[in-house]
C-alpha atoms as one frame of an Amber mdcrd trajectory, in Angstrom:
protein
  71.670 123.352  59.823  72.625 126.462  57.736  76.188 127.969  57.212  77.556
 131.197  56.572  80.924 132.324  54.681  83.943 133.224  57.299  86.298 134.678
  54.856  87.278 133.466  51.379  87.981 129.831  52.422  86.312 128.980  55.492
  82.803 127.978  56.591  80.922 128.571  59.528  78.350 126.361  60.170  75.290
 126.551  63.132  73.872 123.920  63.879  72.047 124.653  67.229  70.243 128.252
  67.956  71.020 128.181  71.834  73.166 125.968  73.858  71.777 123.004  75.428
  71.663 119.412  75.915  70.861 118.368  72.429  73.049 121.166  70.895  76.065
 119.511  72.840  75.108 116.136  71.207  74.853 117.660  68.114  78.388 119.154
  68.521  80.002 115.984  69.759  78.627 114.140  66.642  79.508 116.584  63.868
  83.411 116.862  65.737  83.903 113.241  65.908  82.262 112.554  61.956  85.183
 115.848  61.212  87.437 113.545  62.767  86.856 110.341  61.302  85.604 111.266
  57.538  86.655 115.030  56.920  85.274 116.466  53.557  87.735 117.080  50.704
  90.464 120.133  51.570  89.453 120.003  54.744  92.400 122.173  56.734  90.314
 122.984  60.145  87.605 123.015  62.020  86.814 124.464  65.623  83.775 123.541
  67.036  82.206 125.652  69.862  78.575 125.570  71.307  76.171 126.208  68.527
  78.692 126.263  65.801  81.727 124.359  63.920  84.136 127.273  61.797  85.752
 125.162  58.842  88.398 126.263  57.067  88.959 124.906  53.653  92.237 124.843
  51.049  91.515 126.956  48.450  93.249 124.850  46.127  90.682 121.673  46.741
  87.754 123.302  47.615  88.136 126.605  44.950  84.010 127.331  45.635  81.834
 126.878  49.191  79.389 127.408  47.594  79.534 124.228  45.779  81.067 122.190
  48.023  78.893 123.134  51.079  75.480 121.796  50.155  76.725 118.001  50.891
  79.219 118.857  53.220  75.734 120.524  55.675  73.996 117.135  54.343  77.229
 115.122  55.922  77.228 116.722  59.085  73.031 116.756  59.408  73.347 112.979
  59.137  76.473 112.892  61.678  74.301 115.465  63.920  71.094 112.732  64.563
  73.477 110.027  65.775  73.624 110.617  69.104  77.198 109.369  71.274  77.321
 107.890  73.937  78.480 110.253  77.625  81.721 110.850  78.677  82.864 109.307
  81.810  83.179 111.888  84.537  86.208 113.745  85.367  86.241 114.600  88.965
  88.782 118.337  89.392  89.438 118.792  92.836  88.670 122.650  94.318  89.792
 124.373  97.504  87.011 127.361  97.841  89.043 129.874  98.804  88.761 132.604
  96.115  89.289 135.968  96.648  85.164 136.479  95.238  84.229 133.865  96.750
  82.366 136.414  99.678  81.454 138.636  97.349  79.752 135.648  94.941  77.409
 134.810  98.062  76.352 138.188  99.359  75.498 138.743  95.887  73.004 136.010
  96.042  72.271 136.449  99.614  73.640 133.269 100.111  76.563 131.600 102.816
  80.181 130.622 101.547  79.426 126.897 102.446  76.034 127.243 100.265  77.920
 128.386  97.646  80.637 125.661  97.734  77.492 123.485  97.137  75.761 124.760
  95.143  79.023 124.866  92.892  80.102 121.070  93.355  76.649 119.484  92.828
  76.157 120.079  88.508  77.517 117.807  86.247  79.473 120.195  83.889  79.824
 119.600  80.767  83.094 121.392  78.639  81.475 123.452  75.713  84.537 124.976
  74.463  88.144 125.552  74.684  88.917 129.064  74.795  90.608 132.177  76.122
  93.488 131.344  76.918  95.457 127.283  76.428  92.766 124.896  77.211  90.396
 127.191  79.194  87.512 124.850  79.743  84.227 126.468  79.134  82.006 124.587
  81.483  77.604 124.767  80.557  74.810 123.691  83.603  75.929 126.387  86.304
  73.347 126.404  88.708  71.046 129.914  87.169  71.490 130.687  91.529  75.345
 131.299  91.438  74.890 133.183  87.670  76.842 136.226  88.311  78.677 139.161
  86.085  81.902 138.866  85.176  83.844 141.907  87.009  84.282 145.746  85.518
  87.469 145.772  85.623  89.386 142.592  84.747  92.140 142.065  86.952  96.258
 142.053  85.344  96.989 138.209  86.879  95.097 136.137  87.635  96.837 132.981
  88.858  96.881 129.287  86.915  94.176 126.985  88.844  91.925 130.023  89.943
  88.546 128.299  89.472  85.641 131.040  88.566  82.737 132.559  87.688  81.626
 134.490  84.838  77.785 134.931  84.196  76.369 131.568  83.820  79.491 129.810
  83.009  82.198 128.506  85.409  85.910 127.572  84.837  88.919 127.091  85.210
  92.124 129.068  84.532  94.956 126.906  83.211  97.450 129.904  82.857  98.513
 132.863  85.086  96.286 135.745  82.473  94.836 138.982  82.688  90.963 137.976
  83.309  87.754 139.113  84.855  85.983 136.225  86.189  84.989 135.925  89.827
  87.676 133.737  91.525  85.829 131.370  94.305  88.428 128.727  94.676  91.728
 127.269  92.721  92.939 123.971  92.241  95.645 121.612  92.325  94.861 120.075
  89.147  97.141 121.228  86.165  94.637 121.561  84.193  96.730 122.573  80.775
 100.270 121.627  81.042 102.992 121.664  78.188 105.279 118.477  79.625 102.446
 116.264  79.061 102.941 116.491  75.105 103.952 113.214  73.330 104.960 112.912
  70.031 102.462 110.632  69.463  99.566 112.507  71.304  99.866 116.618  71.121
  96.344 116.573  73.193  97.557 115.683  75.909  98.776 119.013  77.658  95.236
 119.221  77.708  93.526 117.697  80.566  89.703 118.592  79.818  88.563 118.833
  76.101  85.378 120.221  74.299  82.861 117.181  75.307  84.169 116.063  78.619
  81.810 116.084  82.114  83.208 117.608  84.732  82.198 117.483  88.489  84.248
 119.749  91.304  84.640 117.576  94.103  85.939 119.743  96.945  89.151 119.766
  99.038  89.863 121.072 102.360  93.564 120.691 101.433  96.426 123.545 101.786
């Protein structure tokens, strides 16, 4: 584990060299440690697949060089503790996306085989980003890895289930995007109306660390 400055008052900690089960477990343990026992002066942290960004108060942490050795030791100890797996959250999908047939042709598969391969894994939410609550789901079957579109679409509807490279994900709001759309879900992955005064995160159906399984839905 090491760190590099990320501006005058932030540090980017790298806890793994590549994405995978070990990195996923370490990330979960580090996130839990920062929530339970935040280092002095920590204002915010942003976990990703192999890194976590730490932002500090300049007044409370005037020198990152002085503070980071102890913080790294704290995070290394936390990363050695495995967390219990999260329960699997099922997401219904109607496989009617405009790119479904092209994805199938690209890989010499039928559309039924694409749907089967997409629904078989239990995915991990490695990170949220790009749009509010947009989940980057790892562990997509290698037979479905599909490059993003050369020219992104001007508008992708919220709820679109798509493939981008080695990830699959769900568009949470109407937004431009270049992933391959294979279907849509009626589930509201991001819904500001679910937010409550005592739970800001309720608006997000999925969070980093969740396990997700897509379930085929033949509804309208």
